[in-house]
Steps between C-alpha positions, in 0.01 A plus 500: 500500500610474867357207699496449876849345500670772295310766696633348823850484349479868407396595854786294638742666263384842620571392859848376403574830325380703800721306743790511254476877463491547877820298541676679214400839635669421832815375325512810280454741792771322697742523208420866436569571868842340443572743217374794704755406767773530237376812324707731721815299425429519126451877523819541702701306241352699211586827676858381553531404132356836392774679699780308326678680216551193281354191668647164411374159601803437719462835676128451558557157655737660754234742617368426852149565367545220243628257762210584731237459228625161380540367854157617609341366182656162573366503856150620409466243222617217723231593752241517221599157370442348845161671509418378146583138584267512801229667293523238226471227765185663638352563155566141388336349808197726459474410132516128577198534726313709245579258217368208705184689596426616146563162338271335757228754418535430130477123545193537721337725241528222239414187699287398796776281643634640827864596471703658780842493335852541631620700799743792441765336720530218247577729209808709572750209496367402155585835340867472409538868412430589866803303624732727695802363315325518163544735202229747609669592826839492328364754253367718783842492663648658186271804520736701717814442298339547160324824600811650661700403192246679280524813713880496488493445123250784457721743690809394307325526162350838585834645608690359200238637258503841665136499610390771738432385858122538464498250214724259690270523804200418282679198354598381848131502591429293188771253604333451837170458315630182340524342844140591574381352170676172576363490855142556384526247218634228729241571770208486257624193313566290810155595625331392177701179460429399862131567442477298177718209612291465817184490289647226277608297805146527634363370170736204521368426851138455384543129443425515130210747512718756324675343201689805374489878488410773253709808430286804578598856407297818540476601135532862398722693262771528770531122542829365366466280193662202670217500755238558231633200306486282813155613616259207510768235435478176700799366695593192698539533878871425456540831315552833674342826394835650407394858434754777443624743768208701641255272316158476661340205320323231704448123479134392499420140594411260221224266618390245244127516569504881492727552201708804412340810654689729259256524213707717264867431430754780500550461126127527430479807722791660313336421167189687618696825545516770239807506279618823664478337846688196374774717353530697824552178696732324254685788341497567127769253393379208710138558396598510132689169535211335686244628249714356220493159669870494587437363849216349701346701782587233760872556436475848653547330837864393531702345780829627633725379781498689829753442777241534779177352365628260237318552170284810462269601216530830320390651171708371209702749299430544131851376417438174684166456326605550140877462516583845372 
């Protein structure tokens, strides 16, 4: 049953999602404009290949249309990477402010003690993944090279396999799509991590009013099982909410006199579902193993190393759970 704290958390989550979707929409439209700028070059190359009697990879790479496409793709992607870095900076700073505001609202909803919290200017230096010389920006810098390499590989594979130019063009578009997926994933994740880490820092600044935090997930049949397993769990302020990429879970303040505002754990919620709903979420094999008692529900949330954010949580594979 929702209470005033979880109702507030749900409203805050809806605001985070709305702002997140606005930012991602702008990134996506900017990237699609990049591809539109190259569409004529792709078409010109496909027409040139279609006119060749027996195209070979070496011959295609000598075509002026090929040289123009790869050079322009390099230039367009470099410009996009600069734009993406600036966008991520803006998104992170906005998310820091929102995380501080939301965490302050949550604390005030649970205690009568006045709490103003930290200022946004104090937060950015504390978030190591926002360092310009850190792994996040290093990863962004690889976007151009990796995407161009995929396009070149796609053309070479298509020619060597004898695909018709229309199929090669479609696969080139898919290759560019990988760059968009990576851009969106990094934008969303840095937004969410900045938001949650700012909230946790605010809790630490309460002078002992907040003694920890509670993992809070919006539970439905689309929620990943790692997040379901963590829902309602209590954590020390030294721990980060290390959700997976694109994860939208939140950290609620744990105030001793108020107690845990999450009244139903993720495991209890899952147990309340019908067997068909459980199977749909777990998959047949994993559900059969869990039903047979081969692993505990809590083990569905597993940690894995990440070069940007350190350790992240994700749903454990069946092989890791039962060793088969």
